[in-house]
C-alpha positions as CSV (number, residue, x, y, z in Angstrom):
1,X,0.0,0.0,0.0
2,X,1.3,3.4,-0.9
3,X,1.9,5.4,2.3
4,X,0.5,8.9,2.9
5,X,3.5,11.1,3.8
6,X,4.6,14.6,4.5
7,X,5.8,17.6,2.4
8,X,7.1,20.8,3.9
9,X,6.8,24.0,1.9
10,X,8.7,27.3,2.0
11,X,7.8,30.4,0.1
12,X,10.5,31.5,-2.4
13,X,9.0,32.8,-5.7
14,X,5.8,34.6,-6.6
15,X,3.1,34.3,-9.2
16,X,3.3,36.5,-12.3
17,X,0.1,37.7,-13.9
18,X,0.3,37.5,-17.7
19,X,-2.3,38.2,-20.4
20,X,-3.1,35.4,-22.9
21,X,-6.6,36.1,-24.2
22,X,-8.7,39.2,-24.3
23,X,-11.3,37.6,-21.9
24,X,-9.1,35.6,-19.6
25,X,-6.3,36.5,-17.2
26,X,-3.7,33.8,-16.5
27,X,-0.7,33.4,-14.4
28,X,2.7,31.7,-14.7
29,X,3.6,29.4,-11.7
30,X,7.2,28.7,-11.1
31,X,9.4,27.5,-8.2
32,X,12.2,25.3,-7.1
33,X,12.0,21.8,-5.6
34,X,14.8,21.0,-3.2
35,X,15.7,18.4,-0.6
36,X,14.4,19.6,2.8
37,X,17.6,18.5,4.7
38,X,20.4,19.0,2.3
39,X,19.0,22.0,0.3
40,X,20.1,20.2,-2.9
41,X,17.9,20.7,-6.0
42,X,15.8,17.7,-7.2
43,X,15.8,17.5,-11.0
44,X,13.0,15.4,-12.5
45,X,10.3,16.0,-10.0
46,X,6.7,16.2,-11.5
47,X,4.5,19.2,-10.7
48,X,0.9,19.2,-11.7
49,X,-1.9,21.7,-11.4
50,X,-4.8,19.5,-10.2
51,X,-7.6,21.7,-11.4
52,X,-6.4,21.9,-15.1
53,X,-4.0,18.9,-15.4
54,X,-1.2,21.3,-16.6
55,X,2.2,20.2,-15.4
56,X,6.0,20.5,-15.7
57,X,9.1,18.6,-14.7
58,X,11.9,20.3,-12.8
59,X,15.2,21.0,-14.7
60,X,18.7,20.2,-13.6
61,X,18.5,23.0,-11.0
62,X,15.2,21.8,-9.6
63,X,13.3,24.7,-11.3
64,X,9.8,24.3,-12.8
65,X,7.6,26.6,-14.7
66,X,3.9,26.2,-15.7
67,X,2.4,28.9,-17.9
68,X,-1.2,30.0,-18.8
69,X,-2.8,28.8,-15.5
70,X,-6.1,30.5,-14.8
71,X,-5.6,33.3,-12.2
72,X,-6.3,32.6,-8.6
73,X,-5.5,30.0,-6.0
74,X,-4.2,26.7,-7.3
75,X,-3.8,23.1,-5.9
76,X,-0.5,21.5,-6.8
77,X,0.7,17.9,-6.6
78,X,4.4,17.1,-6.4
79,X,5.7,13.6,-7.1
80,X,9.2,12.3,-7.0
81,X,10.5,8.8,-6.6
82,X,11.9,8.1,-3.2
83,X,10.5,11.2,-1.5
84,X,7.5,12.0,0.6
85,X,4.9,13.9,-1.2
86,X,1.6,15.7,-0.8
87,X,-1.0,17.8,-2.5
88,X,-0.5,21.5,-1.8
89,X,-3.8,23.4,-1.7
90,X,-4.6,27.1,-2.1
91,X,-1.2,28.3,-3.0
92,X,-0.4,31.8,-4.3
93,X,3.4,31.5,-4.1
94,X,5.6,28.5,-4.1
95,X,8.9,26.8,-3.4
96,X,8.8,23.2,-2.2
97,X,11.1,21.1,0.0
98,X,10.8,17.3,-0.1
99,X,11.5,15.0,2.7
100,X,13.2,11.7,1.8
101,X,11.0,8.6,2.3
102,X,12.2,5.7,4.4
103,X,10.8,3.4,1.7
104,X,12.5,4.3,-1.5
105,X,10.9,1.5,-3.7
106,X,8.1,3.4,-5.4
107,X,6.7,6.8,-6.2
108,X,4.3,8.2,-3.7
109,X,1.2,10.3,-4.5
110,X,-0.7,11.8,-1.6
111,X,-4.4,12.7,-1.7
112,X,-5.0,14.3,1.7
113,X,-4.6,18.0,2.5
114,X,-1.6,19.8,4.0
115,X,-1.5,19.8,7.8
116,X,-0.8,23.4,8.5
117,X,-0.7,22.7,12.2
118,X,2.8,21.4,11.7
119,X,5.6,23.8,11.6
120,X,8.2,24.4,8.8
121,X,10.9,23.2,11.2
122,X,10.4,19.5,11.4
123,X,12.6,19.3,14.5
124,X,9.6,21.0,16.4
125,X,7.1,18.4,17.4
126,X,4.8,20.0,20.0
127,X,3.1,23.4,20.6
128,X,4.1,24.7,17.1
129,X,2.3,25.8,13.9
130,X,3.2,27.6,10.7
131,X,1.5,30.7,9.5
132,X,1.5,32.4,6.2
133,X,1.5,36.0,5.0
134,X,-1.9,35.2,3.5
135,X,-3.3,34.5,7.0
136,X,-1.7,37.7,8.4
137,X,-3.5,39.7,5.7
138,X,-6.7,37.7,5.9
139,X,-7.6,37.4,9.6
140,X,-10.0,40.1,10.7
141,X,-8.3,42.4,13.3
142,X,-4.8,41.4,12.4
143,X,-4.2,44.6,10.3
144,X,-1.2,42.9,8.6
145,X,0.5,42.3,12.0
146,X,1.7,38.7,12.7
147,X,1.7,39.4,16.5
148,X,-2.0,40.3,16.4
149,X,-2.8,37.4,14.0
150,X,-1.4,34.7,16.3
151,X,-3.6,35.9,19.1
152,X,-6.3,33.8,17.4
153,X,-4.3,30.7,18.1
154,X,-5.0,28.5,21.1
155,X,-3.3,29.5,24.3
156,X,-2.5,33.1,23.0
157,X,-4.0,36.5,23.9
158,X,-3.1,40.1,23.3
159,X,-3.1,43.1,25.5
160,X,-6.8,44.3,25.7
161,X,-5.6,48.0,25.6
162,X,-4.4,47.7,22.1
163,X,-0.7,46.8,22.3
164,X,0.3,43.6,20.4
165,X,2.0,42.1,23.5
166,X,1.8,38.3,23.1
167,X,0.6,36.5,26.2
168,X,1.2,32.8,25.8
169,X,-0.3,30.3,28.3
170,X,-0.5,32.8,31.1
171,X,3.2,33.9,30.8
172,X,4.5,37.4,30.7
173,X,5.1,38.8,27.2
174,X,8.7,39.3,28.4
175,X,9.3,35.6,27.7
176,X,8.9,36.0,23.9
177,X,11.8,35.5,21.5
178,X,11.8,37.3,18.1
179,X,13.8,35.7,15.3
180,X,14.2,36.6,11.7
181,X,15.9,34.5,9.0
182,X,17.2,32.2,11.7
183,X,18.9,34.9,14.0
184,X,17.7,36.8,17.1
185,X,16.5,40.3,16.5
186,X,15.4,43.2,18.8
187,X,11.7,43.7,19.5
188,X,10.4,44.7,16.0
189,X,7.7,47.1,17.1
190,X,7.4,50.8,17.1
191,X,7.0,52.7,20.4
192,X,8.2,49.7,22.4
193,X,9.3,49.9,26.0
194,X,12.6,48.8,27.5
195,X,12.4,45.1,28.2
196,X,9.1,44.7,26.3
197,X,8.5,42.4,23.3
198,X,5.4,44.1,21.9
199,X,4.2,47.6,20.8
200,X,1.3,49.4,19.1
201,X,2.6,48.8,15.5
202,X,4.8,46.2,14.1
203,X,7.8,47.6,12.2
204,X,8.1,44.5,9.9
205,X,5.7,44.9,7.0
206,X,3.7,41.7,6.3
207,X,4.3,42.0,2.5
208,X,7.9,41.0,3.3
209,X,7.0,37.8,5.1
210,X,7.1,34.2,3.9
211,X,5.8,31.1,5.7
212,X,6.9,31.4,9.3
213,X,6.6,29.4,12.6
214,X,5.2,30.3,16.0
215,X,5.9,28.2,19.1
216,X,4.0,28.2,22.4
217,X,6.1,25.8,24.6
218,X,8.6,23.0,24.8
219,X,10.7,24.5,22.1
220,X,13.1,22.5,19.9
221,X,16.8,22.5,21.2
222,X,17.9,25.1,18.7
223,X,15.7,27.8,20.3
224,X,17.2,29.5,23.4
225,X,16.7,32.6,25.6
226,X,12.9,32.2,25.6
227,X,10.4,31.2,28.2
228,X,6.9,31.6,26.8
229,X,6.9,31.7,23.0
230,X,9.1,32.0,19.9
231,X,8.4,33.9,16.7
232,X,10.6,32.3,14.0
233,X,9.9,34.5,11.0
234,X,11.1,34.1,7.4
235,X,11.3,36.7,4.7
236,X,10.1,35.6,1.3
237,X,12.6,35.8,-1.6
238,X,12.0,38.3,-4.4
239,X,11.0,37.4,-7.9
240,X,14.1,36.5,-9.8
241,X,12.5,36.6,-13.3
242,X,10.2,39.7,-13.4
243,X,10.1,43.0,-11.6
244,X,7.0,43.6,-9.5
245,X,5.8,46.5,-7.4
246,X,3.0,47.1,-5.0
247,X,1.7,50.3,-3.3
248,X,-0.6,50.5,-0.3
249,X,-2.3,53.5,1.3
250,X,-4.0,53.0,4.6
251,X,-4.9,54.8,7.7
252,X,-1.8,53.3,9.3
253,X,0.7,54.1,6.6
254,X,1.8,54.5,3.0
255,X,4.1,51.8,1.9
256,X,5.8,50.7,-1.3
257,X,7.3,47.3,-2.2
258,X,9.6,46.4,-5.0
259,X,11.2,43.1,-6.1
260,X,12.9,41.6,-9.1
261,X,16.0,40.2,-10.6
262,X,19.4,41.9,-10.9
263,X,19.7,40.7,-14.5
264,X,18.1,38.3,-16.9
265,X,21.1,35.9,-16.8
266,X,21.4,35.7,-13.0
267,X,19.2,34.0,-10.5
268,X,19.8,36.6,-7.7
269,X,16.9,38.8,-6.6
270,X,16.0,41.7,-4.3
271,X,12.9,42.5,-2.2
272,X,12.5,45.8,-0.4
273,X,9.7,47.7,1.4
274,X,9.4,51.2,2.9
275,X,6.5,52.6,5.0
276,X,5.7,56.0,6.4
277,X,3.0,56.9,8.9
278,X,-0.2,58.3,7.3
279,X,-0.9,60.6,10.3
280,X,2.6,62.0,10.1
281,X,2.0,62.9,6.5
282,X,-1.3,64.5,7.3
283,X,0.2,66.4,10.2
284,X,3.0,67.7,7.9
285,X,0.5,68.8,5.4
286,X,-1.5,70.7,8.0
287,X,-4.6,68.5,7.5
288,X,-4.7,67.2,11.1
289,X,-3.7,69.3,14.1
290,X,-3.8,67.7,17.5
291,X,-1.3,66.8,20.2
292,X,0.2,63.3,20.2
293,X,0.4,62.5,16.5
294,X,2.3,59.2,16.3
295,X,5.1,59.5,13.7
296,X,6.9,56.4,12.4
297,X,8.6,55.0,9.4
298,X,10.2,51.6,8.7
299,X,12.1,49.8,5.9
300,X,13.2,46.2,5.2
301,X,14.9,44.3,2.5
302,X,16.2,40.9,1.5
303,X,18.8,40.2,-1.2
304,X,19.6,36.7,-2.5
305,X,23.0,36.3,-4.3
306,X,23.7,32.8,-5.6
307,X,27.4,32.3,-6.3
308,X,27.4,28.8,-7.8
309,X,25.9,25.4,-7.2
310,X,27.4,25.1,-3.7
311,X,27.6,28.6,-2.4
312,X,24.9,31.4,-2.0
313,X,24.7,34.5,0.1
314,X,21.6,36.3,1.4
315,X,21.4,39.7,3.1
316,X,18.5,41.2,5.0
317,X,17.9,44.4,6.9
318,X,15.1,45.9,9.1
319,X,14.9,49.4,10.5
320,X,12.3,51.6,12.2
321,X,12.0,55.1,13.6
322,X,9.1,56.3,15.8
323,X,8.3,59.2,18.0
324,X,5.5,61.0,19.7
325,X,5.0,64.2,21.8
326,X,2.1,64.3,24.3
327,X,0.5,66.5,26.9
328,X,-1.4,65.7,30.1
329,X,-4.2,68.0,31.1
330,X,-6.4,68.2,34.2
331,X,-9.6,66.2,33.7
332,X,-11.7,69.0,35.3
333,X,-9.9,71.8,33.3
334,X,-8.5,70.9,29.9
335,X,-6.8,74.3,29.8
336,X,-4.5,73.3,32.7
337,X,-1.4,71.5,31.5
338,X,-0.1,69.3,34.3
339,X,2.6,67.4,32.4
340,X,4.2,66.8,29.0
341,X,6.5,64.3,27.5
342,X,8.3,63.1,24.4
343,X,9.1,59.5,23.3
344,X,11.4,58.5,20.5
345,X,12.8,55.1,19.5
346,X,14.9,53.5,16.8
347,X,15.6,49.9,15.9
348,X,17.7,48.2,13.3
349,X,19.0,44.8,12.3
350,X,21.0,43.6,9.3
351,X,22.5,40.2,8.6
352,X,24.5,38.4,6.0
353,X,24.2,34.6,5.7
354,X,26.3,32.3,3.7
355,X,25.0,28.8,2.8
356,X,27.6,26.2,1.7
357,X,26.3,22.9,0.3
358,X,29.3,20.7,1.4
359,X,28.0,17.5,-0.2
360,X,24.6,15.7,-0.8
361,X,24.3,15.1,2.9
362,X,25.7,18.2,4.6
363,X,25.3,21.9,4.4
364,X,26.6,24.8,6.6
365,X,24.9,28.1,7.3
366,X,26.9,31.0,8.8
367,X,25.5,34.4,9.7
368,X,27.0,37.7,10.9
369,X,24.3,40.0,12.3
370,X,24.4,43.5,13.7
371,X,21.4,45.0,15.6
372,X,20.6,47.7,18.0
373,X,17.9,49.9,19.6
374,X,17.8,53.5,20.8
375,X,15.1,54.5,23.3
376,X,14.6,58.1,24.5
377,X,11.9,59.3,26.9
378,X,11.4,62.5,28.8
379,X,8.5,63.5,31.1
380,X,8.2,66.9,32.7
381,X,5.7,68.0,35.4
382,X,4.2,71.4,36.2
383,X,6.2,73.1,38.9
384,X,3.2,75.4,39.9
385,X,5.4,78.4,39.1
386,X,4.8,78.8,35.4
387,X,7.4,76.2,34.4
388,X,8.2,72.5,34.2
389,X,10.8,70.3,35.8
390,X,12.2,66.9,34.7
391,X,10.3,64.1,36.4
392,X,11.8,61.2,34.5
393,X,14.4,60.9,31.7
394,X,15.7,57.9,29.8
395,X,18.3,57.5,27.1
396,X,19.1,53.8,26.3
397,X,21.4,52.7,23.5
398,X,21.9,49.0,23.1
399,X,23.7,47.0,20.4
400,X,24.5,43.4,19.6
401,X,26.9,41.8,17.1
402,X,26.2,38.1,16.6
403,X,28.1,35.3,14.8
404,X,26.0,32.1,14.2
405,X,27.0,28.9,12.5
406,X,24.7,25.8,12.1
407,X,25.7,22.5,10.5
408,X,23.0,20.4,9.0
409,X,23.8,16.8,8.4
410,X,21.5,14.1,7.0
411,X,23.1,10.7,7.6
412,X,20.2,8.9,5.9
413,X,16.4,9.1,5.7
414,X,16.2,8.1,9.4
415,X,18.7,10.4,11.1
416,X,19.1,14.1,10.8
417,X,21.5,16.2,13.0
418,X,21.9,19.9,13.6
419,X,24.7,21.5,15.6
420,X,24.9,25.2,16.2
421,X,26.8,27.9,18.0
422,X,26.1,31.6,18.5
423,X,28.3,34.3,20.0
424,X,26.6,37.6,20.9
425,X,28.7,40.7,21.8
426,X,26.5,43.1,23.7
427,X,27.1,46.9,23.9
428,X,25.1,49.4,26.0
429,X,25.0,53.0,27.0
430,X,22.1,53.5,29.4
431,X,21.3,56.7,31.2
432,X,18.1,57.2,33.4
433,X,17.1,59.7,36.0
434,X,14.0,60.0,38.2
435,X,12.8,62.8,40.5
436,X,12.5,61.7,44.1
437,X,9.8,63.7,45.8
438,X,10.8,62.6,49.3
439,X,14.4,63.7,48.8
440,X,13.4,66.5,46.4
441,X,16.1,65.7,43.9
442,X,16.7,64.2,40.5
443,X,18.4,60.8,41.1
444,X,20.4,58.7,38.7
445,X,18.9,55.2,38.3
446,X,21.1,54.1,35.4
447,X,24.5,55.3,34.2
448,X,26.3,52.5,32.5
449,X,28.4,52.4,29.4
450,X,30.2,49.2,28.5
451,X,29.8,45.8,26.9
452,X,29.4,42.1,27.7
453,X,28.6,38.9,25.8
454,X,26.5,35.8,25.8
455,X,27.0,32.3,24.2
456,X,24.5,29.9,22.9
457,X,25.0,26.4,21.4
458,X,22.9,23.4,20.7
459,X,22.8,19.9,19.3
460,X,19.6,18.2,18.1
461,X,19.0,14.8,16.5
462,X,15.8,13.5,14.8
463,X,15.6,9.8,14.5
464,X,12.7,8.1,12.6
465,X,12.2,4.6,13.9
466,X,9.8,4.0,11.1
467,X,7.3,5.8,8.9
468,X,5.1,6.5,12.0
469,X,7.3,7.2,14.9
470,X,10.0,9.9,15.3
471,X,12.0,11.1,18.3
472,X,13.7,14.5,18.6
473,X,16.3,15.0,21.3
474,X,19.0,17.5,22.2
475,X,20.6,20.0,24.5
476,X,20.7,23.8,24.5
477,X,23.4,25.8,26.3
478,X,23.1,29.5,27.3
479,X,25.8,31.6,29.2
480,X,25.8,35.2,30.2
481,X,29.3,36.7,30.5
482,X,28.3,39.7,32.6
483,X,27.9,37.5,35.7
484,X,28.9,34.0,34.3
485,X,25.5,32.6,34.9
486,X,24.7,29.6,32.6
487,X,22.0,27.0,31.9
488,X,22.2,23.5,30.4
489,X,18.8,22.6,29.0
490,X,18.0,19.0,27.9
491,X,14.9,18.6,25.6
492,X,13.1,15.6,24.2
493,X,10.0,15.1,22.1
494,X,8.2,12.3,20.2
495,X,5.7,12.0,17.5
496,X,3.5,8.9,16.8
497,X,1.4,8.8,13.7
498,X,-1.3,6.4,14.9
499,X,-2.6,6.1,11.4
500,X,-2.9,8.2,8.2
501,X,-5.0,10.9,10.0
502,X,-4.2,10.7,13.7
503,X,-1.1,11.9,15.5
504,X,0.0,11.8,19.1
505,X,2.8,14.0,20.4
506,X,4.7,14.5,23.6
507,X,7.5,16.9,24.6
508,X,9.4,18.1,27.6
509,X,12.3,20.5,28.1
510,X,14.2,23.0,30.2
511,X,14.2,26.6,29.2
512,X,15.9,29.8,30.4
513,X,15.6,33.6,29.7
514,X,18.0,36.5,30.3
515,X,16.4,39.7,31.7
516,X,16.7,43.1,30.1
517,X,20.3,44.4,30.6
518,X,18.8,47.4,32.3
519,X,17.7,45.2,35.2
520,X,21.3,43.9,35.7
521,X,22.7,47.4,35.6
522,X,20.1,49.4,37.5
523,X,21.3,51.6,40.4
524,X,19.7,51.9,43.8
525,X,20.2,55.4,45.2
526,X,21.1,55.7,48.9
527,X,20.3,58.5,51.3
528,X,23.9,59.8,51.4
529,X,23.9,60.2,47.6
530,X,25.8,57.0,46.8
531,X,24.3,54.0,45.0
532,X,24.5,50.3,44.8
533,X,23.9,47.9,41.8
534,X,22.1,45.1,43.6
535,X,21.1,43.0,40.5
536,X,24.4,42.5,38.7
537,X,24.6,38.8,39.7
538,X,20.9,38.1,39.1
539,X,20.4,34.6,37.6
540,X,18.2,33.7,34.6
541,X,14.5,32.8,34.9
542,X,14.0,29.1,34.2
543,X,11.1,26.8,33.4
544,X,10.3,23.2,32.8
545,X,7.7,22.6,30.0
546,X,5.7,19.4,29.6
547,X,3.2,19.0,26.7
548,X,1.0,16.3,25.3
549,X,-1.0,16.6,22.1
550,X,-3.4,14.8,19.8
551,X,-4.2,15.8,16.2
552,X,-6.8,14.4,13.9
553,X,-7.4,15.2,10.3
554,X,-11.2,14.9,10.2
555,X,-11.3,15.5,6.4
556,X,-9.0,16.6,3.7
557,X,-9.0,20.2,4.9
558,X,-10.3,20.0,8.5
559,X,-8.0,19.5,11.5
560,X,-8.7,18.9,15.1
561,X,-6.0,19.5,17.7
562,X,-6.0,19.0,21.5
563,X,-3.1,19.9,23.7
564,X,-2.5,19.9,27.4
565,X,0.5,21.3,29.2
566,X,2.2,22.1,32.5
567,X,4.9,24.6,33.1
568,X,6.9,24.9,36.3
569,X,8.7,28.2,36.5
570,X,11.6,28.6,39.0
571,X,14.6,30.8,39.7
572,X,12.3,33.7,39.0
573,X,13.5,37.2,40.1
574,X,11.4,38.7,42.9
575,X,11.8,41.7,45.1
576,X,14.1,40.8,48.0
577,X,11.9,41.8,50.9
578,X,10.3,39.2,53.3
579,X,6.7,40.4,52.8
580,X,7.0,41.4,49.1
581,X,4.5,40.1,46.5
582,X,6.3,41.5,43.5
583,X,7.6,39.2,40.9
584,X,8.9,39.8,37.4
585,X,6.3,37.3,36.1
586,X,3.7,40.0,36.5
587,X,5.5,42.7,34.4
588,X,5.3,43.3,30.7
589,X,8.3,45.6,30.3
590,X,10.5,48.1,32.1
591,X,13.1,47.6,34.8
592,X,13.4,48.1,38.5
593,X,16.0,49.5,40.9
594,X,14.7,47.2,43.7
595,X,17.0,44.4,44.9
596,X,16.0,41.2,43.2
597,X,16.7,37.5,44.1
598,X,16.0,34.3,42.2
599,X,13.6,32.9,44.9
600,X,10.3,33.1,42.9
601,X,8.3,30.3,41.3
602,X,5.3,30.0,39.1
603,X,2.9,27.4,37.6
604,X,1.0,27.5,34.3
605,X,-1.2,24.6,33.2
606,X,-4.1,24.3,30.9
607,X,-6.0,22.6,28.1
608,X,-6.3,23.9,24.5
609,X,-8.6,22.9,21.6
610,X,-8.5,23.9,18.0
611,X,-10.9,23.0,15.2
612,X,-9.8,24.4,11.9
613,X,-10.8,24.1,8.2
614,X,-8.1,25.4,6.0
615,X,-9.0,27.6,3.1
616,X,-10.9,25.4,0.6
617,X,-13.1,26.7,-2.2
618,X,-12.6,30.2,-0.8
619,X,-13.9,29.3,2.7
620,X,-12.1,28.7,6.0
621,X,-12.9,28.8,9.7
622,X,-11.1,28.2,13.0
623,X,-12.4,27.9,16.5
624,X,-10.1,27.8,19.6
625,X,-10.8,27.3,23.3
626,X,-8.2,27.6,26.0
627,X,-8.7,26.9,29.7
628,X,-5.7,27.7,31.9
629,X,-4.4,28.7,35.2
630,X,-1.4,31.0,35.9
631,X,0.0,31.2,39.5
632,X,3.1,32.7,41.1
633,X,4.8,32.9,44.4
634,X,7.0,35.8,45.5
635,X,9.2,36.3,48.5
636,X,6.3,36.3,50.9
637,X,5.6,32.6,50.0
638,X,1.9,33.1,49.2
639,X,0.6,31.4,46.1
640,X,-1.4,34.0,44.0
641,X,-3.1,34.4,40.6
642,X,-0.6,36.1,38.3
643,X,-1.3,39.3,36.4
644,X,-2.0,37.2,33.3
645,X,-4.4,34.7,34.7
646,X,-7.4,35.3,32.5
647,X,-8.4,31.6,33.0
648,X,-10.0,31.3,29.5
649,X,-9.8,32.5,25.9
650,X,-12.3,31.6,23.2
651,X,-12.0,32.5,19.5
652,X,-14.2,32.0,16.5
653,X,-13.1,33.2,13.1
654,X,-14.2,32.5,9.6
655,X,-13.9,34.0,6.1
656,X,-15.2,33.5,2.6
657,X,-14.1,34.6,-0.9
658,X,-17.0,35.2,-3.2
659,X,-16.6,35.7,-7.0
660,X,-18.9,38.6,-7.9
661,X,-19.9,40.3,-11.2
662,X,-19.0,39.0,-14.6
663,X,-16.3,36.3,-14.8
664,X,-14.1,38.4,-17.1
665,X,-13.9,41.1,-14.4
666,X,-12.1,38.7,-12.0
667,X,-13.6,40.4,-8.9
668,X,-13.6,38.7,-5.5
669,X,-15.4,39.8,-2.4
670,X,-13.5,39.1,0.8
671,X,-15.4,38.8,4.1
672,X,-13.6,37.9,7.3
673,X,-14.7,38.0,10.9
674,X,-13.5,37.1,14.3
675,X,-15.1,37.0,17.7
676,X,-13.1,36.7,20.9
677,X,-14.2,36.2,24.5
678,X,-11.2,36.6,26.9
679,X,-11.3,36.3,30.7
680,X,-10.5,39.4,32.7
681,X,-7.0,39.6,34.2
682,X,-6.4,40.2,37.9
683,X,-5.0,43.5,39.1
684,X,-4.1,45.1,42.4
685,X,-6.6,47.7,43.6
686,X,-5.8,51.3,44.5
687,X,-5.6,52.4,48.1
688,X,-7.6,55.6,47.6
689,X,-7.0,57.2,51.0
690,X,-3.2,56.7,50.8
691,X,-3.3,57.9,47.2
692,X,-5.1,61.1,48.2
693,X,-2.5,61.7,51.0
694,X,0.5,61.2,48.7
695,X,-1.2,62.7,45.6
696,X,-0.1,59.7,43.5
697,X,-1.3,56.2,42.8
698,X,-0.7,54.0,45.8
699,X,-1.7,50.3,45.5
700,X,-3.3,48.2,48.2
701,X,-0.4,46.0,49.0
702,X,-2.5,44.0,51.4
703,X,-4.7,42.6,48.6
704,X,-2.4,42.1,45.5
705,X,-4.1,40.9,42.3
706,X,-7.4,40.5,44.2
707,X,-9.6,42.4,41.7
708,X,-10.6,40.7,38.4
709,X,-10.9,42.9,35.3
710,X,-14.1,42.7,33.2
711,X,-14.2,39.9,30.7
712,X,-13.3,41.1,27.2
713,X,-15.6,40.7,24.2
714,X,-14.2,41.7,20.9
715,X,-15.7,41.4,17.4
716,X,-13.6,42.2,14.4
717,X,-14.8,42.4,10.8
718,X,-13.0,43.0,7.6
719,X,-14.5,43.4,4.1
720,X,-12.6,43.9,0.9
721,X,-12.8,43.6,-2.9
722,X,-9.9,42.2,-4.9
723,X,-9.7,42.4,-8.7
724,X,-7.2,40.8,-11.0
725,X,-6.6,42.8,-14.1
726,X,-4.3,41.7,-17.0
727,X,-1.2,43.1,-15.4
728,X,-2.5,44.7,-12.2
729,X,-4.2,43.5,-9.0
730,X,-6.1,45.9,-6.8
731,X,-7.7,45.5,-3.4
732,X,-9.8,47.7,-1.2
733,X,-10.3,46.6,2.4
734,X,-11.8,48.0,5.6
735,X,-10.8,46.2,8.8
736,X,-12.8,47.2,12.0
737,X,-11.5,46.1,15.4
738,X,-14.0,46.0,18.3
739,X,-17.0,46.6,16.1
740,X,-19.4,46.9,19.0
741,X,-17.1,49.3,20.9
742,X,-17.2,47.1,24.0
743,X,-15.6,49.0,26.9
744,X,-14.5,46.5,29.5
745,X,-12.6,47.8,32.6
746,X,-9.0,46.5,32.6
747,X,-7.5,48.2,35.6
748,X,-7.9,51.2,38.0
749,X,-5.7,54.1,38.9
750,X,-5.7,57.3,41.0
751,X,-6.8,60.5,39.2
752,X,-4.9,63.4,40.8
753,X,-7.2,66.0,39.3
754,X,-10.4,64.6,40.7
755,X,-8.9,62.8,43.7
756,X,-10.9,59.7,42.8
757,X,-10.5,56.4,41.0
758,X,-10.1,56.3,37.3
759,X,-10.3,53.3,35.1
760,X,-8.5,51.9,32.1
761,X,-10.7,50.4,29.4
762,X,-10.5,48.0,26.6
763,X,-9.3,49.5,23.3
764,X,-12.2,51.2,21.6
765,X,-13.5,50.7,18.1
766,X,-10.7,51.1,15.5
767,X,-11.4,51.1,11.8
768,X,-8.5,50.7,9.2
769,X,-9.1,51.5,5.5
770,X,-6.6,50.4,2.9
771,X,-6.0,50.2,-0.8
772,X,-3.4,48.1,-2.4
773,X,-2.3,47.9,-6.0
774,X,0.2,45.3,-7.3
775,X,1.7,45.5,-10.8
């Protein structure tokens, strides 16, 4: 019996729209078929368009080309003797990677659908799934932001106030790791805070992304310096045969994308994007005039430079600039200015990667990466004498130069090995001052200029006992040179394909995370004017993850997934006071001058369910339900609900593509919707009497995290029209977040002007209108 096997795909090339007849628009489909493990091209593979029967055979470089295919989504079938194969549904762009079969005796043709729940990285067995740029653009409320898009996945939630902070399984967003093209990058968000991993607007335009992976626990051995989740993003490769361009104008920004070959006789290509804030443009033109206009711009690129059959080089870059000025006025008198501030930030990362195909079993990838961030913040208060004084200032400059090398070795179809090493050289110049009301002076909290380093290495092996059972094991090592703290992290996972449609998975591993460098370097001012640096020797936060999962393909395009997990967090930094309830597990960003010790613990456990129909005949849906508990213990020894213990998240989303009008017009109506119900998160109430006495917010330390915020209901809706012309594709879309304008209470604070409690609410209704043209 012919086995039903697996094919992994990675986006490389794009569809080109070409006219063939006056009444029909067609496209040319092209791509490259390569071995998943060795990256070697596979000549002679057969590629067939299932809907039309058109096909092609790959040439000596693994390249195929199929012309005059009707425009729109296509289903492809790839067959090659001795390799695992599968139908690939609903593709708009394509490059395929084949996995060698254990049984090499006959050609395999697969008839079931692609399991998108499985990641691109086949070393990742549990708590992982792939996502595409198509999904980032399609999901209602995602507004082309992958961080907002993944909040629809089981076990994931965003900040209800509008930030795209990623809360995974009750963990702090601080535990997220961002990677791009296989290397660690800074937080890729505009207006981000020190130590944070999210922000209001992502600086990486979704038009640059290819298929990428997202992980929510028990990460594969190659991933380090993460506790809660990993974004492993890939950039797509530019078209190396035809130049293409796209322009988008939206309420968020104006952006332009260009891609194409360097020459007709060279397979290299470029891809670049630039975006500028729409509000900043309107402000510069005098069309809008209000305080607090967010201004930002970003750019990114990827260049592919093949050298010969064994060597190739790729270069990518990402940069962003953002800033905002704001004013605070008294609630009872908007003419009274009580404070004003300015925030500015910059981020950048660039990397050059060399791929060397040593032989048909081994290849080596080596990267050199430079990245950095600049964060400036100033807040001034009214001095009651007609002027203002500095209340808080911050000027953080951080950089990192990284060298990474990963060896991929495929001994045979059963055994695959990866070995990697990364050296990170860290630079910092961090200055911060805060006005101490009790001492009536501006005190230095940070004043550090220097450098340090960290080392990461890993080894991982995948062994396939047979066609149905695989084991992935390995070890990750992390060391921080600033204080010589280190962690050795063993990890093990297994996958059992019960039959052609059912899969059981299990995984366990140790994981560690460094804190923001500002925490290690923060100063604690003393009464005599001196200072201490109490946290220089602070250890890493650590966690043990345990996951079990069950997956069932209910049909060719419908997948059911059930996963349960337990996370034991330990060595967690907490405030070093006997009765303190403060733990870093409850913070999203920032740093503290308090003395911290690694005496804290935490527990996260839960159950997740996902039912998903992948896009088929223009229709998809996904429902997710997550029940979980998040607990922590600080220095006082009391077990409490953490700040991210929402207890449940339920999502329901669906979408449909409708062909409208005359067929020759090639118009498609796009309708997507998402509804989410998220449990309210605990917060510490305000001690109103103490706040009035001190004229600032004073929390009720006797009842930490004792008040539960309102449950969050959010309905997002997007509607658009896409039209394929002969050489141009256009799309109009409106995406409305929180359509019902639900206003759940998220937290409380002390309002100095009214001397009463104020409340923070769920992000209000937010419509985004966009127009895109591709040519």
